C-alpha positions, 0 to 999 in steps of 0.5 A: 514500543521502541521506535528505533532506526528506519531500515529499507527492505528489498526481499525476495520471491517464494511461492506458498500461500496461507488461508484465510480465516474469520474476521473478528472485531479489532480495536483501534490504539493510537500511539503518536510516533517519536519525533526520532521516528519521524525524523528517521523516516522523512529523509528516506525515499525511492532512489528513482531513475530518470523517467520514474516518480512516487505515486500514492501517500507521500506525507510523513509518518505521524501515528502507529496503530498498535498491533493492528496488522493480523494476517492474512488480509489486504490493505489498498491505497486510492490515488488519482493519477496526475500527469504532473507527478510524473513530468518526464511521462508523456504517454502513460505510467506503469508500477514498478514496486510498492512500499508500505510503512509498518513498526515492529516491536521487540515482542514482535521479532524476529518474524518471517512472513509472506506478502505480494503487492499489486496495481489496480482499478479504482471505481469512482462514485462521483455522487457519494464522492467516494472511490473504491478498489476495483480489478487488479491490473497486475499482481506480484509473485509472492515475496518473503519478508524477514524482520530481525530487529525492532524498528520502523521499516518501510517494505519495498516489494517489487512487482517483478512483472510487465504491468499494463501501461495506465493513462493519467487522469484516473483513479487507481489503488496501490495494494499489499497483501499479507498472506501469513497470519502473525502470532497472537501478541506478535502483531506489527503495527500500521502506520499512518499519516496525521490526515484522515480523508476517507475512501482512500485506505482500505483493508479487506481482512480475511476475504470478509470484504473491503472496508474504509479504515476512516469508518474504523476510526483511523487517524490518518491514511496508511503510508502506502506508495509506489515507484511509477515509470514512464511507459507508451501506448496507454491502455485506450477505451476501445481495449478492456472493460477496465478503460471502458469503465473509466471513460464513464467517469471522465 
């Protein structure tokens, strides 16, 4: 697969959704990205305004997982919200956009697909030292993405809604959901960093349940990140079940 220049996408909204199918086994085929592709990606970051920052996986891209994304399916990246990441935020934060890195080969394009993104809770099990995807805090409208040429893409989708103001010091999940199935032989590659951690990158294929991609043999964690902005009056422990659950793990 050719590795071409990286392109950033901002897409428009649509309102339809595809159904789910049974989840077959998928084979992990790992290919290191070319140095040219890595260099092209490393210089691209969100142009964050004052009072915003990035959260999620900010590591450099390193591997591609050949023809991995079949759709329809969901991906989650779990992260701990450290206030030091967003020094300008004195009370809390919320997400405005989510970004996932994918690679499309010449055989994969042109293609149009529907997707949406989300911001959710993390359910931390300290005994197992693992954080699982939990309830979604907010979910974006459905967007349509059009890819016309082969290359390595950072696909950025806006949430376009007001998410709850979240507190620092807890685990959260950044989500990206493909609503359209890709044609056989025309599936894009998933991209990862070079550092497998475990209990971090999750996949729910066709509603079959969450699977830790580290258990699936992934060589690193998926490059899923988000643009966070400051907000006031974050949710407190007496306002929702979400906060009550998180308070157990202080």
